[in-house]
N, CA, C, O and the ligand as a Tripos MOL2 file, in Angstrom:
@<TRIPOS>MOLECULE
protein
  301   299    76     0     0
PROTEIN
NO_CHARGES

@<TRIPOS>ATOM
      1 N         100.0050  -22.7540  -62.3260 N.3       1 MET1
      2 CA        101.4650  -22.8130  -62.4690 C.3       1 MET1
      3 C         102.0130  -21.4390  -62.8650 C.2       1 MET1
      4 O         101.5330  -20.8210  -63.8160 O.2       1 MET1
      5 N         102.9850  -20.9870  -62.1540 N.am      2 THR2
      6 CA        103.5080  -19.6590  -62.4230 C.3       2 THR2
      7 C         104.9120  -19.6970  -63.0030 C.2       2 THR2
      8 O         105.5060  -18.6490  -63.2550 O.2       2 THR2
      9 N         105.4480  -20.8890  -63.2170 N.am      3 ASP3
     10 CA        106.8270  -20.9720  -63.7190 C.3       3 ASP3
     11 C         106.8930  -21.7840  -65.0000 C.2       3 ASP3
     12 O         107.8470  -22.5290  -65.2230 O.2       3 ASP3
     13 N         105.8930  -21.6400  -65.8320 N.am      4 SER4
     14 CA        105.7830  -22.5070  -67.0010 C.3       4 SER4
     15 C         106.1370  -21.8130  -68.3140 C.2       4 SER4
     16 O         106.0540  -22.4230  -69.3800 O.2       4 SER4
     17 N         106.5230  -20.5710  -68.2430 N.am      5 TYR5
     18 CA        106.7950  -19.8460  -69.4720 C.3       5 TYR5
     19 C         108.2470  -19.3790  -69.5240 C.2       5 TYR5
     20 O         108.8490  -19.0190  -68.5130 O.2       5 TYR5
     21 N         108.7780  -19.3990  -70.7360 N.am      6 ARG6
     22 CA        110.0260  -18.6870  -70.9620 C.3       6 ARG6
     23 C         110.0450  -18.2430  -72.4210 C.2       6 ARG6
     24 O         109.2930  -18.7480  -73.2540 O.2       6 ARG6
     25 N         110.9080  -17.3010  -72.6990 N.am      7 TYR7
     26 CA        110.9640  -16.7330  -74.0330 C.3       7 TYR7
     27 C         112.3640  -16.8780  -74.6010 C.2       7 TYR7
     28 O         113.3610  -16.7830  -73.8850 O.2       7 TYR7
     29 N         112.4150  -17.1060  -75.8890 N.am      8 ARG8
     30 CA        113.7000  -17.2570  -76.5560 C.3       8 ARG8
     31 C         113.9000  -16.0960  -77.5200 C.2       8 ARG8
     32 O         113.0320  -15.7810  -78.3340 O.2       8 ARG8
     33 N         115.0400  -15.4830  -77.4100 N.am      9 CYS9
     34 CA        115.3670  -14.3550  -78.2790 C.3       9 CYS9
     35 C         115.4430  -14.8190  -79.7330 C.2       9 CYS9
     36 O         116.0280  -15.8590  -80.0370 O.2       9 CYS9
     37 N         114.8480  -14.0350  -80.6170 N.am     10 GLY10
     38 CA        114.8820  -14.3860  -82.0320 C.3      10 GLY10
     39 C         116.1720  -13.9730  -82.7150 C.2      10 GLY10
     40 O         116.3940  -14.3090  -83.8780 O.2      10 GLY10
     41 N         117.0130  -13.2590  -82.0150 N.am     11 GLU11
     42 CA        118.2520  -12.7570  -82.6170 C.3      11 GLU11
     43 C         119.4580  -13.6230  -82.2650 C.2      11 GLU11
     44 O         120.2550  -13.9590  -83.1410 O.2      11 GLU11
     45 N         119.5970  -13.9820  -81.0040 N.am     12 CYS12
     46 CA        120.8160  -14.6640  -80.5760 C.3      12 CYS12
     47 C         120.5320  -15.9830  -79.8660 C.2      12 CYS12
     48 O         121.4700  -16.6860  -79.4880 O.2      12 CYS12
     49 N         119.2710  -16.3330  -79.6760 N.am     13 GLY13
     50 CA        118.9590  -17.5990  -79.0310 C.3      13 GLY13
     51 C         118.9430  -17.5350  -77.5150 C.2      13 GLY13
     52 O         118.7720  -18.5570  -76.8510 O.2      13 GLY13
     53 N         119.1190  -16.3490  -76.9660 N.am     14 HIS14
     54 CA        119.0760  -16.1980  -75.5100 C.3      14 HIS14
     55 C         117.7150  -16.6310  -74.9790 C.2      14 HIS14
     56 O         116.6790  -16.3270  -75.5710 O.2      14 HIS14
     57 N         117.7290  -17.3440  -73.8590 N.am     15 ARG15
     58 CA        116.4720  -17.7660  -73.2530 C.3      15 ARG15
     59 C         116.3320  -17.1430  -71.8820 C.2      15 ARG15
     60 O         117.2980  -17.0490  -71.1260 O.2      15 ARG15
     61 N         115.1260  -16.7210  -71.5700 N.am     16 THR16
     62 CA        114.8780  -16.2130  -70.2240 C.3      16 THR16
     63 C         114.7400  -17.3860  -69.2730 C.2      16 THR16
     64 O         114.5760  -18.5290  -69.6980 O.2      16 THR16
     65 N         114.8090  -17.0940  -67.9930 N.am     17 ALA17
     66 CA        114.5560  -18.1350  -67.0020 C.3      17 ALA17
     67 C         113.0740  -18.4940  -67.0190 C.2      17 ALA17
     68 O         112.2340  -17.7080  -67.4600 O.2      17 ALA17
     69 N         112.7680  -19.6990  -66.5300 N.am     18 TRP18
     70 CA        111.3590  -20.0750  -66.4110 C.3      18 TRP18
     71 C         110.6730  -19.1330  -65.4320 C.2      18 TRP18
     72 O         111.2260  -18.7810  -64.3900 O.2      18 TRP18
     73 N         109.4750  -18.7390  -65.7820 N.am     19 GLY19
     74 CA        108.7470  -17.8540  -64.8820 C.3      19 GLY19
     75 C         107.3290  -17.6930  -65.3760 C.2      19 GLY19
     76 O         106.8630  -18.4280  -66.2470 O.2      19 GLY19
     77 N         106.6600  -16.7280  -64.8080 N.am     20 SER20
     78 CA        105.3010  -16.4590  -65.2500 C.3      20 SER20
     79 C         105.3450  -15.8220  -66.6350 C.2      20 SER20
     80 O         106.3960  -15.3660  -67.0850 O.2      20 SER20
     81 N         104.2100  -15.7960  -67.2980 N.am     21 GLU21
     82 CA        104.1610  -15.2570  -68.6450 C.3      21 GLU21
     83 C         104.5690  -13.7850  -68.6580 C.2      21 GLU21
     84 O         105.3410  -13.3540  -69.5140 O.2      21 GLU21
     85 N         104.0430  -13.0220  -67.7030 N.am     22 SER22
     86 CA        104.3490  -11.5910  -67.6820 C.3      22 SER22
     87 C         105.8140  -11.3520  -67.3150 C.2      22 SER22
     88 O         106.4520  -10.4320  -67.8280 O.2      22 SER22
     89 N         106.3370  -12.1940  -66.4200 N.am     23 HIS23
     90 CA        107.7460  -12.0680  -66.0390 C.3      23 HIS23
     91 C         108.6450  -12.3370  -67.2430 C.2      23 HIS23
     92 O         109.6300  -11.6340  -67.4640 O.2      23 HIS23
     93 N         108.2960  -13.3500  -68.0070 N.am     24 GLY24
     94 CA        109.0880  -13.6770  -69.1840 C.3      24 GLY24
     95 C         109.0600  -12.5710  -70.2230 C.2      24 GLY24
     96 O         110.0680  -12.2880  -70.8700 O.2      24 GLY24
     97 N         107.9090  -11.9530  -70.3760 N.am     25 GLU25
     98 CA        107.8030  -10.8590  -71.3400 C.3      25 GLU25
     99 C         108.7050   -9.7010  -70.9450 C.2      25 GLU25
    100 O         109.3670   -9.0950  -71.7880 O.2      25 GLU25
    101 N         108.7210   -9.4050  -69.6570 N.am     26 ARG26
    102 CA        109.5940   -8.3160  -69.1960 C.3      26 ARG26
    103 C         111.0590   -8.6890  -69.3800 C.2      26 ARG26
    104 O         111.8830   -7.8530  -69.7530 O.2      26 ARG26
    105 N         111.3730   -9.9540  -69.1150 N.am     27 ALA27
    106 CA        112.7630  -10.3860  -69.1950 C.3      27 ALA27
    107 C         113.2750  -10.3210  -70.6270 C.2      27 ALA27
    108 O         114.3890   -9.8550  -70.8650 O.2      27 ALA27
    109 N         112.4820  -10.7790  -71.5740 N.am     28 ILE28
    110 CA        112.9580  -10.7730  -72.9580 C.3      28 ILE28
    111 C         112.9630   -9.3510  -73.5010 C.2      28 ILE28
    112 O         113.8010   -9.0020  -74.3320 O.2      28 ILE28
    113 N         112.0340   -8.5370  -73.0340 N.am     29 GLU29
    114 CA        112.0290   -7.1410  -73.4580 C.3      29 GLU29
    115 C         113.2880   -6.4330  -72.9530 C.2      29 GLU29
    116 O         113.9060   -5.6480  -73.6720 O.2      29 GLU29
    117 N         113.6550   -6.7240  -71.7040 N.am     30 ALA30
    118 CA        114.8640   -6.1360  -71.1340 C.3      30 ALA30
    119 C         116.0970   -6.6230  -71.8870 C.2      30 ALA30
    120 O         117.0370   -5.8610  -72.1150 O.2      30 ALA30
    121 N         116.0840   -7.9080  -72.2720 N.am     31 HIS31
    122 CA        117.2060   -8.4610  -73.0280 C.3      31 HIS31
    123 C         117.3590   -7.7410  -74.3670 C.2      31 HIS31
    124 O         118.4660   -7.3810  -74.7650 O.2      31 HIS31
    125 N         116.2470   -7.5390  -75.0500 N.am     32 TYR32
    126 CA        116.3080   -6.8180  -76.3190 C.3      32 TYR32
    127 C         116.8110   -5.3990  -76.1180 C.2      32 TYR32
    128 O         117.5840   -4.8820  -76.9250 O.2      32 TYR32
    129 N         116.3650   -4.7720  -75.0350 N.am     33 GLY33
    130 CA        116.7990   -3.4150  -74.7680 C.3      33 GLY33
    131 C         118.3060   -3.3260  -74.5780 C.2      33 GLY33
    132 O         118.9370   -2.3540  -74.9920 O.2      33 GLY33
    133 N         118.8790   -4.3540  -73.9440 N.am     34 ARG34
    134 CA        120.3170   -4.3630  -73.6850 C.3      34 ARG34
    135 C         121.1120   -4.8160  -74.8970 C.2      34 ARG34
    136 O         122.1110   -4.1970  -75.2640 O.2      34 ARG34
    137 N         120.6590   -5.9070  -75.5200 N.am     35 SER35
    138 CA        121.4880   -6.5650  -76.5270 C.3      35 SER35
    139 C         121.1300   -6.2070  -77.9610 C.2      35 SER35
    140 O         121.9880   -6.2220  -78.8440 O.2      35 SER35
    141 N         119.8570   -5.8830  -78.1920 N.am     36 HIS36
    142 CA        119.4370   -5.6040  -79.5700 C.3      36 HIS36
    143 C         118.5290   -4.3770  -79.5920 C.2      36 HIS36
    144 O         117.3620   -4.4680  -79.9750 O.2      36 HIS36
    145 N         119.0630   -3.2450  -79.1860 N.am     37 PRO37
    146 CA        118.2140   -2.0550  -79.0360 C.3      37 PRO37
    147 C         117.5910   -1.5770  -80.3420 C.2      37 PRO37
    148 O         116.5880   -0.8630  -80.3290 O.2      37 PRO37
    149 N         118.1760   -1.9650  -81.4560 N.am     38 ARG38
    150 CA        117.6360   -1.4720  -82.7310 C.3      38 ARG38
    151 C         116.7730   -2.5100  -83.4370 C.2      38 ARG38
    152 O         116.3160   -2.2880  -84.5580 O.2      38 ARG38
    153 N         116.5570   -3.6260  -82.7850 N.am     39 VAL39
    154 CA        115.7880   -4.7050  -83.3970 C.3      39 VAL39
    155 C         114.3980   -4.7510  -82.7740 C.2      39 VAL39
    156 O         114.2440   -4.6040  -81.5610 O.2      39 VAL39
    157 N         113.3990   -4.9540  -83.6060 N.am     40 VAL40
    158 CA        112.0480   -5.1120  -83.0960 C.3      40 VAL40
    159 C         111.9690   -6.4180  -82.3090 C.2      40 VAL40
    160 O         112.3310   -7.4730  -82.8310 O.2      40 VAL40
    161 N         111.5060   -6.3640  -81.0700 N.am     41 PRO41
    162 CA        111.4490   -7.5890  -80.2460 C.3      41 PRO41
    163 C         110.5970   -8.6690  -80.8820 C.2      41 PRO41
    164 O         109.5420   -8.3980  -81.4550 O.2      41 PRO41
    165 N         111.0720   -9.8850  -80.7730 N.am     42 GLY42
    166 CA        110.3280  -11.0080  -81.3160 C.3      42 GLY42
    167 C         110.9140  -12.2820  -80.7590 C.2      42 GLY42
    168 O         111.6340  -12.2480  -79.7610 O.2      42 GLY42
    169 N         110.6190  -13.4150  -81.3910 N.am     43 GLY43
    170 CA        111.1950  -14.6620  -80.9360 C.3      43 GLY43
    171 C         110.1320  -15.6760  -80.5830 C.2      43 GLY43
    172 O         109.0070  -15.6250  -81.0800 O.2      43 GLY43
    173 N         110.5070  -16.5920  -79.7190 N.am     44 MET44
    174 CA        109.6420  -17.7190  -79.4110 C.3      44 MET44
    175 C         109.2190  -17.6970  -77.9550 C.2      44 MET44
    176 O         109.9880  -17.3310  -77.0660 O.2      44 MET44
    177 N         107.9780  -18.0990  -77.7380 N.am     45 ALA45
    178 CA        107.5300  -18.3370  -76.3750 C.3      45 ALA45
    179 C         107.4550  -19.8390  -76.1750 C.2      45 ALA45
    180 O         106.9330  -20.5600  -77.0260 O.2      45 ALA45
    181 N         107.9760  -20.3110  -75.0490 N.am     46 GLU46
    182 CA        107.9390  -21.7410  -74.7620 C.3      46 GLU46
    183 C         107.0900  -21.9850  -73.5250 C.2      46 GLU46
    184 O         107.1290  -21.2230  -72.5600 O.2      46 GLU46
    185 N         106.3370  -23.0500  -73.5780 N.am     47 PHE47
    186 CA        105.4670  -23.3950  -72.4710 C.3      47 PHE47
    187 C         105.8260  -24.7810  -71.9660 C.2      47 PHE47
    188 O         105.8550  -25.7470  -72.7280 O.2      47 PHE47
    189 N         106.0960  -24.8640  -70.6830 N.am     48 ARG48
    190 CA        106.4840  -26.1400  -70.0750 C.3      48 ARG48
    191 C         105.2600  -26.7660  -69.4210 C.2      48 ARG48
    192 O         104.6450  -26.1880  -68.5260 O.2      48 ARG48
    193 N         104.9290  -27.9460  -69.8850 N.am     49 LYS49
    194 CA        103.7650  -28.6450  -69.3520 C.3      49 LYS49
    195 C         104.2060  -29.7300  -68.3850 C.2      49 LYS49
    196 O         105.0480  -30.5680  -68.7080 O.2      49 LYS49
    197 N         103.6350  -29.7020  -67.2220 N.am     50 LYS50
    198 CA        103.9880  -30.6920  -66.2200 C.3      50 LYS50
    199 C         102.9630  -31.8260  -66.2260 C.2      50 LYS50
    200 O         101.7970  -31.6350  -65.8820 O.2      50 LYS50
    201 N         103.4170  -32.9850  -66.6170 N.am     51 ASP51
    202 CA        102.5390  -34.1530  -66.6000 C.3      51 ASP51
    203 C         102.4830  -34.7250  -65.1900 C.2      51 ASP51
    204 O         103.4460  -34.6350  -64.4290 O.2      51 ASP51
    205 N         101.3570  -35.3050  -64.8610 N.am     52 SER52
    206 CA        101.2050  -35.8590  -63.5210 C.3      52 SER52
    207 C         102.1080  -37.0730  -63.3160 C.2      52 SER52
    208 O         102.5060  -37.3650  -62.1890 O.2      52 SER52
    209 N         102.4340  -37.7840  -64.3980 N.am     53 GLY53
    210 CA        103.2330  -38.9850  -64.2300 C.3      53 GLY53
    211 C         104.6340  -38.8890  -64.7950 C.2      53 GLY53
    212 O         105.3830  -39.8650  -64.7620 O.2      53 GLY53
    213 N         104.9950  -37.7420  -65.3060 N.am     54 GLY54
    214 CA        106.2740  -37.6550  -65.9910 C.3      54 GLY54
    215 C         107.2310  -36.6290  -65.4460 C.2      54 GLY54
    216 O         108.1480  -36.1990  -66.1470 O.2      54 GLY54
    217 N         107.0340  -36.2280  -64.2070 N.am     55 GLY55
    218 CA        107.9560  -35.2670  -63.6250 C.3      55 GLY55
    219 C         107.9050  -33.9300  -64.3270 C.2      55 GLY55
    220 O         106.8710  -33.2640  -64.3550 O.2      55 GLY55
    221 N         109.0210  -33.5520  -64.8860 N.am     56 VAL56
    222 CA        109.0980  -32.2520  -65.5450 C.3      56 VAL56
    223 C         108.1650  -32.2060  -66.7490 C.2      56 VAL56
    224 O         107.5820  -31.1630  -67.0480 O.2      56 VAL56
    225 N         108.0270  -33.3120  -67.4240 N.am     57 GLY57
    226 CA        107.1180  -33.3570  -68.5640 C.3      57 GLY57
    227 C         107.7510  -32.8240  -69.8230 C.2      57 GLY57
    228 O         108.9570  -32.5900  -69.8890 O.2      57 GLY57
    229 N         106.9330  -32.6400  -70.7960 N.am     58 CYS58
    230 CA        107.4500  -32.2560  -72.0970 C.3      58 CYS58
    231 C         107.4630  -30.7560  -72.2850 C.2      58 CYS58
    232 O         106.8200  -30.0060  -71.5520 O.2      58 CYS58
    233 N         108.1890  -30.3560  -73.2520 N.am     59 LEU59
    234 CA        108.3280  -28.9440  -73.5510 C.3      59 LEU59
    235 C         107.6900  -28.6610  -74.9080 C.2      59 LEU59
    236 O         108.0150  -29.2910  -75.9140 O.2      59 LEU59
    237 N         106.7970  -27.7210  -74.9040 N.am     60 ILE60
    238 CA        106.1090  -27.3770  -76.1420 C.3      60 ILE60
    239 C         106.5080  -25.9740  -76.5740 C.2      60 ILE60
    240 O         106.2930  -24.9990  -75.8540 O.2      60 ILE60
    241 N         107.0800  -25.8940  -77.7380 N.am     61 ALA61
    242 CA        107.4230  -24.5850  -78.2800 C.3      61 ALA61
    243 C         106.2330  -24.0750  -79.0790 C.2      61 ALA61
    244 O         105.8400  -24.6670  -80.0840 O.2      61 ALA61
    245 N         105.6820  -22.9930  -78.6250 N.am     62 LEU62
    246 CA        104.4760  -22.4830  -79.2500 C.3      62 LEU62
    247 C         104.7520  -21.7270  -80.5430 C.2      62 LEU62
    248 O         103.8840  -21.6150  -81.4090 O.2      62 LEU62
    249 N         105.9470  -21.2210  -80.6590 N.am     63 GLY63
    250 CA        106.2870  -20.5190  -81.8810 C.3      63 GLY63
    251 C         105.5280  -19.2310  -82.0790 C.2      63 GLY63
    252 O         105.1600  -18.8700  -83.1970 O.2      63 GLY63
    253 N         105.3060  -18.5610  -81.0070 N.am     64 ILE64
    254 CA        104.5690  -17.3040  -81.0820 C.3      64 ILE64
    255 C         105.5210  -16.1340  -81.2510 C.2      64 ILE64
    256 O         106.4350  -15.9380  -80.4500 O.2      64 ILE64
    257 N         105.3020  -15.3780  -82.2760 N.am     65 VAL65
    258 CA        106.0420  -14.1260  -82.4000 C.3      65 VAL65
    259 C         105.4800  -13.1590  -81.3700 C.2      65 VAL65
    260 O         104.2720  -12.9380  -81.2900 O.2      65 VAL65
    261 N         106.3620  -12.6050  -80.6050 N.am     66 VAL66
    262 CA        105.9090  -11.8240  -79.4710 C.3      66 VAL66
    263 C         105.5120  -10.4250  -79.9110 C.2      66 VAL66
    264 O         106.2210   -9.4470  -79.6780 O.2      66 VAL66
    265 N         104.3800  -10.3680  -80.5410 N.am     67 LEU67
    266 CA        103.9120   -9.0910  -81.0650 C.3      67 LEU67
    267 C         103.5520   -8.1170  -79.9560 C.2      67 LEU67
    268 O         103.6300   -6.9020  -80.1320 O.2      67 LEU67
    269 N         103.1610   -8.6560  -78.8210 N.am     68 LEU68
    270 CA        102.8130   -7.7950  -77.7030 C.3      68 LEU68
    271 C         103.9830   -6.9300  -77.2970 C.2      68 LEU68
    272 O         103.8110   -5.7880  -76.8690 O.2      68 LEU68
    273 N         105.1880   -7.4880  -77.4370 N.am     69 LEU69
    274 CA        106.3660   -6.7220  -77.0630 C.3      69 LEU69
    275 C         106.5580   -5.5370  -77.9830 C.2      69 LEU69
    276 O         107.0240   -4.4790  -77.5600 O.2      69 LEU69
    277 N         106.2010   -5.7140  -79.2330 N.am     70 VAL70
    278 CA        106.3130   -4.6230  -80.1810 C.3      70 VAL70
    279 C         105.3970   -3.4890  -79.7540 C.2      70 VAL70
    280 O         105.7980   -2.3250  -79.7440 O.2      70 VAL70
    281 N         104.1870   -3.8280  -79.4100 N.am     71 LEU71
    282 CA        103.2240   -2.8210  -78.9880 C.3      71 LEU71
    283 C         103.6750   -2.1600  -77.6940 C.2      71 LEU71
    284 O         103.5580   -0.9460  -77.5250 O.2      71 LEU71
    285 N         104.1950   -2.9830  -76.7790 N.am     72 ALA72
    286 CA        104.5940   -2.4630  -75.4720 C.3      72 ALA72
    287 C         105.7670   -1.5010  -75.5910 C.2      72 ALA72
    288 O         105.9060   -0.5750  -74.7920 O.2      72 ALA72
    289 N         106.6110   -1.7290  -76.5980 N.am     73 SER73
    290 CA        107.8160   -0.9260  -76.7020 C.3      73 SER73
    291 C         107.5500    0.4180  -77.3960 C.2      73 SER73
    292 O         108.4310    1.2740  -77.4790 O.2      73 SER73
    293 N         106.3440    0.5790  -77.8810 N.am     74 ARG74
    294 CA        106.0520    1.8000  -78.6390 C.3      74 ARG74
    295 C         105.1620    2.7780  -77.8990 C.2      74 ARG74
    296 O         104.7370    3.7810  -78.4710 O.2      74 ARG74
    297 N         104.8750    2.5020  -76.6390 N.am     75 HIS75
    298 CA        104.0200    3.4350  -75.9070 C.3      75 HIS75
    299 C         104.8100    4.6450  -75.4270 C.2      75 HIS75
    300 O         104.2480    5.5370  -74.7910 O.2      75 HIS75
    301 ZN        119.2950  -11.7590  -77.9980 Zn       76 ZN76
@<TRIPOS>BOND
     1     1     2 1
     2     2     3 1
     3     3     4 2
     4     3     5 am
     5     5     6 1
     6     6     7 1
     7     7     8 2
     8     7     9 am
     9     9    10 1
    10    10    11 1
    11    11    12 2
    12    11    13 am
    13    13    14 1
    14    14    15 1
    15    15    16 2
    16    15    17 am
    17    17    18 1
    18    18    19 1
    19    19    20 2
    20    19    21 am
    21    21    22 1
    22    22    23 1
    23    23    24 2
    24    23    25 am
    25    25    26 1
    26    26    27 1
    27    27    28 2
    28    27    29 am
    29    29    30 1
    30    30    31 1
    31    31    32 2
    32    31    33 am
    33    33    34 1
    34    34    35 1
    35    35    36 2
    36    35    37 am
    37    37    38 1
    38    38    39 1
    39    39    40 2
    40    39    41 am
    41    41    42 1
    42    42    43 1
    43    43    44 2
    44    43    45 am
    45    45    46 1
    46    46    47 1
    47    47    48 2
    48    47    49 am
    49    49    50 1
    50    50    51 1
    51    51    52 2
    52    51    53 am
    53    53    54 1
    54    54    55 1
    55    55    56 2
    56    55    57 am
    57    57    58 1
    58    58    59 1
    59    59    60 2
    60    59    61 am
    61    61    62 1
    62    62    63 1
    63    63    64 2
    64    63    65 am
    65    65    66 1
    66    66    67 1
    67    67    68 2
    68    67    69 am
    69    69    70 1
    70    70    71 1
    71    71    72 2
    72    71    73 am
    73    73    74 1
    74    74    75 1
    75    75    76 2
    76    75    77 am
    77    77    78 1
    78    78    79 1
    79    79    80 2
    80    79    81 am
    81    81    82 1
    82    82    83 1
    83    83    84 2
    84    83    85 am
    85    85    86 1
    86    86    87 1
    87    87    88 2
    88    87    89 am
    89    89    90 1
    90    90    91 1
    91    91    92 2
    92    91    93 am
    93    93    94 1
    94    94    95 1
    95    95    96 2
    96    95    97 am
    97    97    98 1
    98    98    99 1
    99    99   100 2
   100    99   101 am
   101   101   102 1
   102   102   103 1
   103   103   104 2
   104   103   105 am
   105   105   106 1
   106   106   107 1
   107   107   108 2
   108   107   109 am
   109   109   110 1
   110   110   111 1
   111   111   112 2
   112   111   113 am
   113   113   114 1
   114   114   115 1
   115   115   116 2
   116   115   117 am
   117   117   118 1
   118   118   119 1
   119   119   120 2
   120   119   121 am
   121   121   122 1
   122   122   123 1
   123   123   124 2
   124   123   125 am
   125   125   126 1
   126   126   127 1
   127   127   128 2
   128   127   129 am
   129   129   130 1
   130   130   131 1
   131   131   132 2
   132   131   133 am
   133   133   134 1
   134   134   135 1
   135   135   136 2
   136   135   137 am
   137   137   138 1
   138   138   139 1
   139   139   140 2
   140   139   141 am
   141   141   142 1
   142   142   143 1
   143   143   144 2
   144   143   145 am
   145   145   146 1
   146   146   147 1
   147   147   148 2
   148   147   149 am
   149   149   150 1
   150   150   151 1
   151   151   152 2
   152   151   153 am
   153   153   154 1
   154   154   155 1
   155   155   156 2
   156   155   157 am
   157   157   158 1
   158   158   159 1
   159   159   160 2
   160   159   161 am
   161   161   162 1
   162   162   163 1
   163   163   164 2
   164   163   165 am
   165   165   166 1
   166   166   167 1
   167   167   168 2
   168   167   169 am
   169   169   170 1
   170   170   171 1
   171   171   172 2
   172   171   173 am
   173   173   174 1
   174   174   175 1
   175   175   176 2
   176   175   177 am
   177   177   178 1
   178   178   179 1
   179   179   180 2
   180   179   181 am
   181   181   182 1
   182   182   183 1
   183   183   184 2
   184   183   185 am
   185   185   186 1
   186   186   187 1
   187   187   188 2
   188   187   189 am
   189   189   190 1
   190   190   191 1
   191   191   192 2
   192   191   193 am
   193   193   194 1
   194   194   195 1
   195   195   196 2
   196   195   197 am
   197   197   198 1
   198   198   199 1
   199   199   200 2
   200   199   201 am
   201   201   202 1
   202   202   203 1
   203   203   204 2
   204   203   205 am
   205   205   206 1
   206   206   207 1
   207   207   208 2
   208   207   209 am
   209   209   210 1
   210   210   211 1
   211   211   212 2
   212   211   213 am
   213   213   214 1
   214   214   215 1
   215   215   216 2
   216   215   217 am
   217   217   218 1
   218   218   219 1
   219   219   220 2
   220   219   221 am
   221   221   222 1
   222   222   223 1
   223   223   224 2
   224   223   225 am
   225   225   226 1
   226   226   227 1
   227   227   228 2
   228   227   229 am
   229   229   230 1
   230   230   231 1
   231   231   232 2
   232   231   233 am
   233   233   234 1
   234   234   235 1
   235   235   236 2
   236   235   237 am
   237   237   238 1
   238   238   239 1
   239   239   240 2
   240   239   241 am
   241   241   242 1
   242   242   243 1
   243   243   244 2
   244   243   245 am
   245   245   246 1
   246   246   247 1
   247   247   248 2
   248   247   249 am
   249   249   250 1
   250   250   251 1
   251   251   252 2
   252   251   253 am
   253   253   254 1
   254   254   255 1
   255   255   256 2
   256   255   257 am
   257   257   258 1
   258   258   259 1
   259   259   260 2
   260   259   261 am
   261   261   262 1
   262   262   263 1
   263   263   264 2
   264   263   265 am
   265   265   266 1
   266   266   267 1
   267   267   268 2
   268   267   269 am
   269   269   270 1
   270   270   271 1
   271   271   272 2
   272   271   273 am
   273   273   274 1
   274   274   275 1
   275   275   276 2
   276   275   277 am
   277   277   278 1
   278   278   279 1
   279   279   280 2
   280   279   281 am
   281   281   282 1
   282   282   283 1
   283   283   284 2
   284   283   285 am
   285   285   286 1
   286   286   287 1
   287   287   288 2
   288   287   289 am
   289   289   290 1
   290   290   291 1
   291   291   292 2
   292   291   293 am
   293   293   294 1
   294   294   295 1
   295   295   296 2
   296   295   297 am
   297   297   298 1
   298   298   299 1
   299   299   300 2
@<TRIPOS>SUBSTRUCTURE
     1 MET1         2 RESIDUE 1 A MET
     2 THR2         6 RESIDUE 1 A THR
     3 ASP3        10 RESIDUE 1 A ASP
     4 SER4        14 RESIDUE 1 A SER
     5 TYR5        18 RESIDUE 1 A TYR
     6 ARG6        22 RESIDUE 1 A ARG
     7 TYR7        26 RESIDUE 1 A TYR
     8 ARG8        30 RESIDUE 1 A ARG
     9 CYS9        34 RESIDUE 1 A CYS
    10 GLY10       38 RESIDUE 1 A GLY
    11 GLU11       42 RESIDUE 1 A GLU
    12 CYS12       46 RESIDUE 1 A CYS
    13 GLY13       50 RESIDUE 1 A GLY
    14 HIS14       54 RESIDUE 1 A HIS
    15 ARG15       58 RESIDUE 1 A ARG
    16 THR16       62 RESIDUE 1 A THR
    17 ALA17       66 RESIDUE 1 A ALA
    18 TRP18       70 RESIDUE 1 A TRP
    19 GLY19       74 RESIDUE 1 A GLY
    20 SER20       78 RESIDUE 1 A SER
    21 GLU21       82 RESIDUE 1 A GLU
    22 SER22       86 RESIDUE 1 A SER
    23 HIS23       90 RESIDUE 1 A HIS
    24 GLY24       94 RESIDUE 1 A GLY
    25 GLU25       98 RESIDUE 1 A GLU
    26 ARG26      102 RESIDUE 1 A ARG
    27 ALA27      106 RESIDUE 1 A ALA
    28 ILE28      110 RESIDUE 1 A ILE
    29 GLU29      114 RESIDUE 1 A GLU
    30 ALA30      118 RESIDUE 1 A ALA
    31 HIS31      122 RESIDUE 1 A HIS
    32 TYR32      126 RESIDUE 1 A TYR
    33 GLY33      130 RESIDUE 1 A GLY
    34 ARG34      134 RESIDUE 1 A ARG
    35 SER35      138 RESIDUE 1 A SER
    36 HIS36      142 RESIDUE 1 A HIS
    37 PRO37      146 RESIDUE 1 A PRO
    38 ARG38      150 RESIDUE 1 A ARG
    39 VAL39      154 RESIDUE 1 A VAL
    40 VAL40      158 RESIDUE 1 A VAL
    41 PRO41      162 RESIDUE 1 A PRO
    42 GLY42      166 RESIDUE 1 A GLY
    43 GLY43      170 RESIDUE 1 A GLY
    44 MET44      174 RESIDUE 1 A MET
    45 ALA45      178 RESIDUE 1 A ALA
    46 GLU46      182 RESIDUE 1 A GLU
    47 PHE47      186 RESIDUE 1 A PHE
    48 ARG48      190 RESIDUE 1 A ARG
    49 LYS49      194 RESIDUE 1 A LYS
    50 LYS50      198 RESIDUE 1 A LYS
    51 ASP51      202 RESIDUE 1 A ASP
    52 SER52      206 RESIDUE 1 A SER
    53 GLY53      210 RESIDUE 1 A GLY
    54 GLY54      214 RESIDUE 1 A GLY
    55 GLY55      218 RESIDUE 1 A GLY
    56 VAL56      222 RESIDUE 1 A VAL
    57 GLY57      226 RESIDUE 1 A GLY
    58 CYS58      230 RESIDUE 1 A CYS
    59 LEU59      234 RESIDUE 1 A LEU
    60 ILE60      238 RESIDUE 1 A ILE
    61 ALA61      242 RESIDUE 1 A ALA
    62 LEU62      246 RESIDUE 1 A LEU
    63 GLY63      250 RESIDUE 1 A GLY
    64 ILE64      254 RESIDUE 1 A ILE
    65 VAL65      258 RESIDUE 1 A VAL
    66 VAL66      262 RESIDUE 1 A VAL
    67 LEU67      266 RESIDUE 1 A LEU
    68 LEU68      270 RESIDUE 1 A LEU
    69 LEU69      274 RESIDUE 1 A LEU
    70 VAL70      278 RESIDUE 1 A VAL
    71 LEU71      282 RESIDUE 1 A LEU
    72 ALA72      286 RESIDUE 1 A ALA
    73 SER73      290 RESIDUE 1 A SER
    74 ARG74      294 RESIDUE 1 A ARG
    75 HIS75      298 RESIDUE 1 A HIS
    76 ZN76       301 GROUP 0 **** ****
């Protein structure tokens, strides 16, 4: 599945579109660059699980602080 991830901004609640994990990371990083240039990127990663019998299925918020974005922004 390539459209199961999205990221939620920790500052304003902005959510990226569903997409691949790497796509979501770029999207939220770009959002921080535009909207919160002085804030260290962070927030929530959400993973959408598709059940075989439940259509869209449930949504699991992993609650991961996106530390990778911090590292990526400092190169
Ligand atoms: Zn934001």
